Backbone as a chain_set.jsonl record, in Angstrom:
{"seq": "MKDWKALLRPESLAQLQANYRQQLPLKGSRREVDFEPVSKLFNATGGGCWLITEVDEDGLAFGLADLGYPELGYISLPELAEFRGLADLGIEEDRFFKARLTLSGYADDARKRGYIHA", "coords": {"N": [[105.702, 131.994, 90.42], [103.421, 131.601, 92.967], [102.93, 133.081, 96.201], [102.733, 131.043, 98.933], [101.879, 131.829, 101.421], [99.907, 133.644, 101.006], [97.594, 132.218, 100.822], [96.506, 132.111, 103.318], [94.949, 133.832, 106.056], [96.495, 136.446, 107.97], [96.304, 135.999, 110.787], [95.663, 133.302, 110.917], [97.959, 132.133, 109.767], [99.899, 132.914, 111.672], [99.033, 131.459, 113.963], [99.184, 128.802, 113.005], [101.948, 128.566, 112.558], [102.857, 128.955, 115.178], [101.769, 126.671, 116.387], [103.264, 124.731, 115.027], [105.878, 125.276, 116.005], [105.466, 124.64, 118.695], [104.851, 121.923, 118.517], [107.076, 120.732, 117.326], [109.347, 119.892, 119.062], [108.079, 117.738, 120.226], [107.479, 115.792, 118.412], [106.931, 112.467, 117.418], [106.701, 111.519, 119.97], [104.744, 110.492, 122.834], [103.611, 112.721, 123.704], [102.73, 114.412, 121.75], [100.701, 117.033, 120.482], [97.222, 117.079, 119.951], [95.935, 119.111, 118.048], [93.227, 121.449, 117.484], [91.99, 122.033, 114.224], [93.269, 124.891, 112.576], [92.842, 126.189, 110.211], [90.715, 125.941, 107.373], [90.98, 124.949, 104.147], [89.802, 125.122, 100.77], [88.712, 123.986, 97.535], [87.191, 126.073, 95.464], [85.936, 125.54, 93.076], [85.595, 122.869, 92.675], [86.357, 119.513, 93.804], [88.04, 118.986, 96.929], [89.385, 119.524, 100.047], [90.955, 120.778, 102.928], [92.033, 120.488, 106.218], [93.964, 122.175, 108.43], [96.546, 122.055, 110.859], [99.097, 122.917, 111.556], [102.106, 124.56, 110.334], [105.267, 124.702, 108.698], [108.194, 126.82, 108.115], [108.645, 126.626, 105.402], [106.266, 126.082, 104.208], [105.237, 123.548, 104.488], [102.629, 121.802, 105.589], [100.631, 120.236, 108.186], [97.876, 118.082, 108.383], [94.448, 117.191, 107.703], [93.453, 115.908, 104.716], [91.2, 115.893, 101.951], [90.682, 114.566, 99.003], [88.821, 113.143, 97.667], [89.084, 111.008, 99.215], [89.447, 110.909, 102.647], [92.449, 111.725, 104.377], [95.085, 111.706, 106.715], [98.043, 113.658, 106.963], [100.98, 115.173, 105.465], [100.954, 118.331, 103.792], [101.586, 120.227, 100.975], [101.709, 123.542, 100.915], [102.811, 125.409, 99.063], [102.355, 124.0, 96.639], [99.538, 123.905, 96.625], [99.026, 126.626, 96.402], [99.732, 127.134, 93.8], [97.778, 125.915, 92.289], [95.166, 126.134, 89.887], [91.821, 126.355, 89.117], [88.618, 126.061, 87.524], [87.692, 128.977, 85.709], [90.032, 130.183, 86.434], [90.279, 130.19, 89.189], [91.616, 129.745, 92.466], [92.76, 127.835, 95.332], [91.081, 128.439, 98.392], [90.81, 130.009, 101.638], [88.517, 129.163, 104.143], [86.863, 131.577, 105.607], [84.996, 131.541, 107.589], [85.219, 129.268, 109.031], [85.214, 127.435, 112.014], [86.713, 125.468, 114.269], [85.346, 122.509, 115.711], [86.124, 120.169, 116.689], [89.038, 118.193, 117.576], [91.92, 117.522, 115.456], [92.216, 114.725, 115.212], [89.651, 113.969, 115.903], [88.141, 115.008, 113.757], [89.297, 113.42, 111.765], [88.506, 110.816, 112.542], [85.714, 111.105, 112.287], [85.574, 111.665, 109.54], [86.483, 109.269, 108.45], [84.329, 107.606, 109.057], [82.225, 108.817, 107.646], [83.261, 109.078, 105.109], [84.102, 111.378, 103.999], [85.243, 114.755, 104.671], [83.54, 116.516, 107.091], [83.023, 119.565, 107.862]], "CA": [[105.339, 131.189, 91.565], [102.605, 132.322, 93.937], [103.346, 132.989, 97.592], [101.807, 130.171, 99.652], [101.353, 132.523, 102.608], [98.715, 134.383, 100.588], [96.424, 131.351, 101.009], [96.051, 132.187, 104.706], [94.84, 135.117, 106.739], [97.666, 136.608, 108.86], [96.091, 135.386, 112.103], [95.749, 131.848, 110.727], [99.367, 131.812, 109.572], [100.593, 133.064, 112.952], [98.68, 130.332, 114.84], [99.729, 127.577, 112.415], [103.39, 128.556, 112.818], [103.021, 128.757, 116.619], [101.505, 125.249, 116.64], [104.426, 123.987, 114.526], [106.982, 125.448, 116.968], [105.111, 123.894, 119.913], [104.824, 120.494, 118.225], [108.364, 120.252, 116.826], [110.12, 119.07, 120.007], [107.265, 116.618, 120.709], [107.254, 114.839, 117.317], [107.316, 111.08, 117.671], [106.514, 111.138, 121.372], [103.342, 110.366, 123.266], [103.173, 114.044, 124.148], [102.298, 115.234, 120.618], [99.429, 117.721, 120.722], [96.141, 116.877, 118.981], [95.373, 120.448, 117.905], [92.063, 121.727, 116.653], [92.426, 122.682, 112.985], [93.268, 126.352, 112.577], [92.403, 126.679, 108.909], [90.094, 125.048, 106.393], [91.165, 125.377, 102.77], [88.915, 124.382, 99.886], [88.7, 124.289, 96.112], [85.887, 126.691, 95.234], [85.351, 125.125, 91.805], [85.62, 121.413, 92.544], [86.658, 118.76, 95.011], [89.255, 119.275, 97.662], [89.22, 120.182, 101.341], [92.111, 120.543, 103.775], [91.997, 121.047, 107.57], [95.381, 122.297, 108.747], [96.825, 122.359, 112.261], [100.418, 123.523, 111.746], [102.874, 124.752, 109.101], [106.654, 125.13, 108.904], [108.589, 128.035, 107.398], [108.67, 126.358, 103.961], [104.909, 125.832, 103.724], [104.823, 122.155, 104.656], [101.595, 121.804, 106.623], [100.109, 118.948, 108.619], [96.443, 118.141, 108.567], [93.565, 116.196, 107.111], [93.133, 116.279, 103.331], [90.179, 115.082, 101.291], [90.635, 114.706, 97.545], [88.034, 111.982, 97.28], [89.237, 110.079, 100.33], [90.124, 111.645, 103.709], [93.733, 111.158, 104.76], [95.985, 112.52, 107.528], [99.408, 113.694, 106.459], [101.604, 116.456, 105.153], [100.342, 119.039, 102.683], [102.449, 121.278, 100.45], [100.968, 124.76, 100.617], [103.255, 125.972, 97.786], [101.648, 123.321, 95.551], [98.143, 124.365, 96.624], [98.996, 128.017, 95.941], [99.894, 127.138, 92.344], [96.61, 125.316, 91.644], [94.146, 126.977, 89.275], [90.684, 125.575, 88.652], [87.738, 126.737, 86.572], [87.704, 130.443, 85.744], [91.321, 130.569, 87.009], [90.157, 130.332, 90.639], [92.527, 128.887, 93.209], [92.358, 127.34, 96.651], [90.717, 129.541, 99.28], [90.605, 129.727, 103.061], [87.158, 129.393, 104.627], [86.984, 132.6, 106.651], [83.977, 131.322, 108.619], [85.472, 127.988, 109.688], [85.539, 127.404, 113.435], [86.852, 124.057, 114.641], [84.505, 121.985, 116.788], [86.79, 118.937, 117.107], [90.471, 118.131, 117.32], [92.19, 116.929, 114.152], [91.899, 113.287, 115.243], [88.189, 113.875, 115.899], [87.713, 115.173, 112.362], [89.753, 112.252, 111.008], [87.606, 109.709, 112.886], [84.425, 111.394, 111.683], [85.72, 111.546, 108.084], [86.567, 107.835, 108.11], [82.977, 107.049, 109.132], [81.382, 109.411, 106.61], [83.902, 108.982, 103.802], [84.471, 112.732, 103.59], [85.371, 115.71, 105.772], [82.337, 117.299, 107.404], [83.512, 120.654, 108.729]], "C": [[104.589, 132.051, 92.578], [103.132, 132.097, 95.353], [102.314, 132.17, 98.366], [101.194, 130.861, 100.864], [100.09, 133.305, 102.285], [97.448, 133.534, 100.678], [95.748, 131.595, 102.356], [95.915, 133.619, 105.195], [96.033, 135.241, 107.694], [97.498, 135.93, 110.217], [96.137, 133.861, 112.018], [97.205, 131.425, 110.597], [100.128, 131.882, 110.881], [100.298, 131.875, 113.873], [99.239, 129.013, 114.318], [101.231, 127.464, 112.68], [103.674, 128.361, 114.308], [102.777, 127.287, 116.983], [102.683, 124.397, 116.183], [105.585, 124.076, 115.525], [106.716, 124.682, 118.26], [105.243, 122.392, 119.685], [106.209, 119.928, 117.902], [109.149, 119.425, 117.844], [109.37, 117.834, 120.51], [107.054, 115.535, 119.658], [107.773, 113.455, 117.676], [107.155, 110.637, 119.112], [105.022, 111.01, 121.68], [102.761, 111.714, 123.669], [102.756, 114.951, 122.991], [100.906, 115.804, 120.902], [98.453, 117.41, 119.59], [95.393, 118.211, 118.863], [94.016, 120.424, 117.218], [92.591, 122.343, 115.358], [92.289, 124.199, 113.089], [92.608, 126.877, 111.312], [91.76, 125.566, 108.089], [90.31, 125.678, 105.022], [90.258, 124.54, 101.884], [89.095, 124.851, 98.451], [87.302, 124.804, 95.788], [85.202, 126.185, 93.967], [85.35, 123.607, 91.612], [85.92, 120.762, 93.87], [87.959, 119.197, 95.65], [88.968, 120.076, 98.907], [90.415, 119.802, 102.201], [91.879, 121.229, 105.118], [93.43, 121.025, 108.081], [95.576, 122.718, 110.195], [98.152, 123.077, 112.482], [101.115, 123.661, 110.4], [104.29, 125.22, 109.446], [106.966, 126.341, 108.031], [108.632, 127.861, 105.875], [107.296, 126.065, 103.376], [104.48, 124.379, 103.769], [103.886, 122.099, 105.862], [101.248, 120.374, 107.02], [98.623, 119.106, 108.822], [95.728, 116.978, 107.925], [93.166, 116.698, 105.73], [92.057, 115.351, 102.792], [90.134, 115.446, 99.808], [89.862, 113.531, 96.957], [88.091, 110.901, 98.336], [90.0, 110.812, 101.424], [91.39, 110.937, 104.183], [94.533, 112.162, 105.582], [97.368, 112.518, 106.903], [99.886, 115.106, 106.206], [101.059, 117.002, 103.842], [101.292, 120.151, 102.255], [101.607, 122.507, 100.102], [101.495, 125.466, 99.363], [102.574, 125.305, 96.586], [100.19, 123.769, 95.479], [98.038, 125.79, 96.092], [99.106, 128.111, 94.426], [98.652, 126.636, 91.602], [95.678, 126.388, 91.084], [93.066, 126.079, 88.713], [89.907, 126.335, 87.59], [87.794, 128.249, 86.786], [88.958, 130.982, 86.433], [91.249, 130.82, 88.522], [91.073, 129.331, 91.331], [91.912, 128.361, 94.493], [92.12, 128.536, 97.562], [90.643, 129.071, 100.725], [89.161, 130.06, 103.416], [87.248, 130.342, 105.816], [85.991, 132.385, 107.8], [84.169, 130.012, 109.372], [85.844, 128.208, 111.143], [85.559, 125.944, 113.847], [85.924, 123.71, 115.791], [85.069, 120.699, 117.353], [88.302, 119.109, 116.984], [90.683, 117.477, 115.957], [91.86, 115.438, 114.143], [90.392, 113.065, 115.282], [87.622, 114.032, 114.501], [88.108, 113.961, 111.523], [88.848, 111.053, 111.279], [86.242, 109.895, 112.214], [84.48, 111.211, 110.16], [85.831, 110.093, 107.647], [85.188, 107.201, 108.116], [82.107, 107.534, 107.966], [81.923, 109.176, 105.2], [84.298, 110.322, 103.233], [84.578, 113.618, 104.828], [84.075, 116.505, 105.904], [82.758, 118.38, 108.395], [82.746, 121.921, 108.478]], "O": [[105.075, 133.104, 92.991], [103.706, 131.051, 95.657], [101.149, 132.558, 98.445], [100.094, 130.503, 101.286], [99.292, 133.599, 103.175], [96.343, 134.072, 100.616], [94.559, 131.32, 102.518], [96.673, 134.503, 104.795], [96.53, 134.224, 108.178], [98.449, 135.35, 110.741], [96.6, 133.203, 112.949], [97.638, 130.469, 111.242], [100.929, 130.994, 111.174], [101.213, 131.338, 114.497], [99.718, 128.192, 115.1], [101.726, 126.382, 112.992], [104.632, 127.675, 114.666], [103.505, 126.724, 117.802], [103.063, 123.446, 116.866], [106.202, 123.062, 115.851], [107.644, 124.134, 118.856], [105.698, 121.669, 120.571], [106.478, 118.76, 118.182], [109.586, 118.326, 117.503], [109.969, 116.972, 121.153], [106.513, 114.473, 119.965], [108.891, 113.293, 118.166], [107.447, 109.487, 119.439], [104.167, 111.379, 120.874], [101.566, 111.831, 123.94], [102.46, 116.126, 123.206], [100.053, 115.136, 121.486], [98.814, 117.47, 118.415], [94.357, 118.412, 119.496], [93.698, 119.501, 116.469], [93.555, 123.107, 115.398], [91.308, 124.712, 113.628], [91.903, 127.886, 111.34], [92.199, 124.416, 108.109], [89.877, 126.803, 104.77], [89.972, 123.385, 102.198], [89.563, 125.96, 98.192], [86.335, 124.044, 95.835], [83.998, 126.385, 93.802], [85.128, 123.122, 90.503], [85.761, 121.37, 94.928], [88.859, 119.71, 94.985], [88.389, 121.161, 98.849], [90.841, 118.647, 102.207], [91.564, 122.418, 105.159], [94.044, 119.961, 108.154], [94.886, 123.603, 110.702], [98.319, 123.772, 113.484], [100.769, 122.973, 109.439], [104.489, 126.021, 110.359], [106.105, 126.826, 107.298], [108.653, 128.85, 105.142], [107.173, 125.826, 102.175], [103.475, 124.008, 103.163], [104.299, 122.319, 107.001], [101.533, 119.425, 106.29], [98.154, 120.112, 109.355], [96.312, 115.931, 107.643], [92.606, 117.787, 105.595], [92.01, 114.17, 103.136], [89.616, 116.494, 99.422], [90.203, 113.002, 95.899], [87.26, 109.993, 98.361], [91.102, 111.299, 101.17], [91.407, 109.72, 104.367], [94.652, 113.327, 105.203], [97.817, 111.5, 106.377], [99.295, 116.086, 106.659], [100.746, 116.255, 102.914], [101.749, 120.932, 103.089], [100.879, 122.507, 99.109], [100.702, 126.076, 98.648], [102.25, 125.984, 95.612], [99.665, 123.99, 94.388], [97.072, 126.127, 95.407], [98.619, 129.073, 93.831], [98.494, 126.905, 90.411], [95.434, 127.413, 91.721], [93.34, 125.162, 87.938], [90.465, 127.147, 86.853], [87.927, 128.725, 87.913], [88.955, 132.097, 86.953], [92.059, 131.568, 89.07], [91.279, 128.218, 90.848], [90.702, 128.438, 94.703], [92.856, 129.521, 97.517], [90.438, 127.889, 100.999], [88.645, 131.111, 103.035], [87.664, 129.946, 106.904], [86.137, 132.986, 108.864], [83.376, 129.678, 110.252], [86.678, 129.054, 111.466], [84.537, 125.26, 113.781], [85.734, 124.496, 116.719], [84.58, 120.185, 118.36], [88.78, 120.057, 116.362], [89.743, 116.942, 115.369], [91.286, 114.938, 113.176], [89.905, 112.07, 114.746], [86.73, 113.286, 114.099], [87.341, 113.522, 110.666], [88.463, 110.347, 110.346], [85.69, 108.954, 111.643], [83.55, 110.669, 109.562], [85.327, 109.725, 106.587], [84.897, 106.348, 107.278], [81.352, 106.76, 107.378], [81.167, 109.087, 104.233], [84.78, 110.4, 102.103], [84.07, 113.276, 105.896], [83.587, 117.088, 104.937], [82.838, 118.143, 109.6], [83.015, 122.941, 109.111]]}, "num_chains": 1, "name": "protein.A"}
C-alpha cells in the first residue's frame, strides 16, 4: 500500500490539514469557509483531475473531482495513491498550480464548461 501523503508536497499537505482543522468546527453551518484549492492532482496518462481544499488525518479530502463530469465531494487520497495508469504512472500533483478562484468558483465554472479548467 502506497502512502497517500506522497501524492502531495509537504507545504501542500500542511495547508490542506490546516484548512481541515479550521473547517471542522464550522461543518454544516453558514460559516463554512469557501477555500481556494490548495492542490491540483491529475492523471498524467488519462482522464482525471482533482482540486483539493482540505484533508483529514486519514487522507479523506474535500474538493472538486472530474472523472468525465465535475462533482464536489469527498475524495479518498489512499485510493488515488494506489492508482496506476499507463507505463505504471500514478496520480501527480501539479507543482505549478496556483488557484485563481475559490472552490465554489471552480465548481460553477466547471458546471458551465463541463470540465475543470484550472
